[in-house]
C-alpha positions as CSV (number, residue, x, y, z in Angstrom):
1,X,-8.8,3.1,5.1
2,X,-6.0,2.6,7.5
3,X,-3.0,0.3,7.1
4,X,-0.1,-0.5,9.4
5,X,3.1,0.4,7.7
6,X,6.6,-0.8,8.7
7,X,9.3,1.8,8.2
8,X,13.0,0.8,8.7
9,X,16.3,2.2,7.6
10,X,17.7,0.6,4.4
11,X,21.2,-0.3,3.7
12,X,21.7,2.7,1.4
13,X,20.6,5.4,3.9
14,X,17.0,5.5,2.6
15,X,13.9,4.7,4.7
16,X,12.1,1.6,3.4
17,X,8.4,1.4,4.0
18,X,6.2,-1.7,3.4
19,X,2.7,-2.9,4.3
20,X,2.4,-6.3,5.9
21,X,-1.3,-6.7,4.9
22,X,-0.5,-5.9,1.2
23,X,2.2,-8.3,0.1
24,X,4.5,-6.6,-2.5
25,X,3.5,-3.1,-1.5
26,X,6.8,-1.4,-0.7
27,X,8.4,2.0,-1.2
28,X,11.2,4.1,0.1
29,X,12.3,7.7,0.6
30,X,15.4,9.8,1.5
31,X,13.5,11.1,4.6
32,X,10.8,9.6,6.9
33,X,8.3,12.1,5.5
34,X,9.2,11.2,1.9
35,X,8.9,7.5,2.7
36,X,5.4,8.0,4.2
37,X,4.3,10.0,1.1
38,X,5.6,7.4,-1.2
39,X,4.1,4.4,0.6
40,X,0.7,6.2,0.6
41,X,1.0,6.5,-3.2
42,X,2.1,2.8,-3.4
43,X,-0.9,1.7,-1.4
44,X,-3.3,3.6,-3.7
45,X,-1.7,2.1,-6.8
46,X,-1.6,-1.4,-5.2
47,X,-5.3,-1.3,-4.3
48,X,-6.2,0.1,-7.7
49,X,-4.4,-2.9,-9.4
50,X,-6.2,-5.4,-7.0
51,X,-9.6,-3.9,-7.8
52,X,-9.0,-4.4,-11.5
53,X,-8.5,-8.1,-10.9
54,X,-11.9,-8.6,-9.3
55,X,-14.1,-10.7,-11.6
56,X,-17.3,-8.8,-12.4
57,X,-20.6,-10.6,-12.4
58,X,-24.2,-9.3,-12.7
59,X,-25.2,-10.3,-9.2
60,X,-22.0,-9.1,-7.6
61,X,-21.8,-6.2,-5.2
62,X,-18.6,-4.6,-3.9
63,X,-18.9,-2.9,-0.5
64,X,-16.4,-1.4,1.9
65,X,-16.1,-2.6,5.4
66,X,-14.3,-0.8,8.2
67,X,-12.9,-2.8,11.0
């Protein structure tokens, strides 16, 4: 899966990274590389939490779609 990530300098000298398509998914790092590593982990955790919220039914199928 690919997500667009916005990375910008924070007020405290850190890089702040957030994902517009995943509200609330935000992270930071001292360096650009660290911010990217941390936002990847944040995306995985965010998606995992969202998946747990999906109501499960007997006729339900969950599929992945790539755009």
